[in-house]
C-alpha positions as CSV (number, residue, x, y, z in Angstrom):
1,M,23.9,-4.8,-12.4
2,S,26.7,-4.3,-9.8
3,M,25.8,-3.0,-6.5
4,S,27.1,0.6,-6.9
5,K,25.4,1.2,-9.9
6,L,22.0,0.3,-8.5
7,G,22.9,2.2,-5.6
8,V,23.0,5.2,-7.8
9,V,19.8,4.2,-9.7
10,L,18.0,3.9,-6.6
11,A,18.9,6.9,-5.4
12,L,18.1,9.0,-8.7
13,S,14.6,7.1,-8.4
14,A,14.2,8.0,-4.9
15,T,14.9,12.0,-5.3
16,A,12.7,11.8,-8.8
17,A,10.0,10.4,-6.3
18,G,10.4,13.7,-4.3
19,C,11.8,12.3,-1.2
20,V,14.8,15.1,-1.3
21,N,14.7,15.7,2.6
22,L,16.1,12.0,3.7
23,P,19.8,11.5,3.5
24,M,20.9,9.5,0.3
25,Q,21.5,6.2,2.4
26,T,18.4,6.2,4.0
27,R,16.5,6.6,0.5
28,V,18.6,3.7,-0.9
29,L,18.2,1.2,2.1
30,Q,14.5,2.6,1.9
31,Q,14.4,1.5,-1.7
32,T,17.0,-1.7,-1.5
33,S,14.1,-3.1,1.3
34,A,11.2,-2.5,-0.2
35,G,11.2,-5.9,-1.9
36,F,12.0,-7.6,1.3
37,T,9.7,-5.9,3.3
38,G,6.8,-5.6,1.1
39,C,6.2,-2.2,1.5
40,T,6.6,1.0,-0.3
41,P,10.5,2.8,-0.2
42,E,8.7,5.7,1.2
43,N,7.0,3.5,4.5
44,N,10.2,1.8,5.1
45,V,11.6,3.2,8.4
46,I,15.2,2.8,8.7
47,S,17.2,2.0,11.8
48,N,20.6,0.4,13.5
49,T,22.9,1.6,10.3
50,S,26.1,0.1,10.6
51,A,29.0,-1.2,8.4
52,G,26.6,-3.1,5.8
53,T,23.5,-3.7,8.0
54,W,20.2,-2.2,8.8
55,N,17.0,-2.6,10.2
56,A,13.7,-1.8,7.8
57,S,10.6,-1.4,10.0
58,C,7.3,-1.4,8.3
59,N,3.2,-2.3,9.3
60,G,4.6,-3.2,12.6
61,K,6.9,-5.6,11.4
62,K,11.0,-5.2,11.4
63,F,13.7,-7.0,9.6
64,L,17.0,-7.2,9.5
65,C,19.0,-6.4,6.4
66,S,22.5,-6.6,5.3
67,Y,25.1,-6.4,1.9
68,G,26.6,-9.8,1.8
69,A,30.1,-10.7,0.4
70,N,29.0,-10.1,-3.2
71,T,27.1,-7.0,-2.4
72,Q,23.7,-8.4,-2.8
73,A,21.4,-6.8,-0.1
74,S,19.1,-9.2,1.6
75,C,16.5,-8.9,4.7
76,A,14.6,-11.4,6.9
77,P,12.0,-10.9,10.1
78,A,14.3,-10.0,12.7
79,A,13.8,-12.1,15.6
80,N,11.8,-10.3,18.3
């Protein structure tokens, strides 16, 4: 599935789940980060969004996430 289609699916899923008060970008990044952070999307706190990178935090852990050249997302524990 292309990243644009994945983004639409994730945005629709988040809307259906009742996350209508957050900006769409935040909801998509929460969903995208969930598989890497081990937290549910609504428990991911998104910050420092910039040009294809962002931080996702949950349960006291911070992750650096990004979209690669092939638009695949990845996250890794952030250095403290």
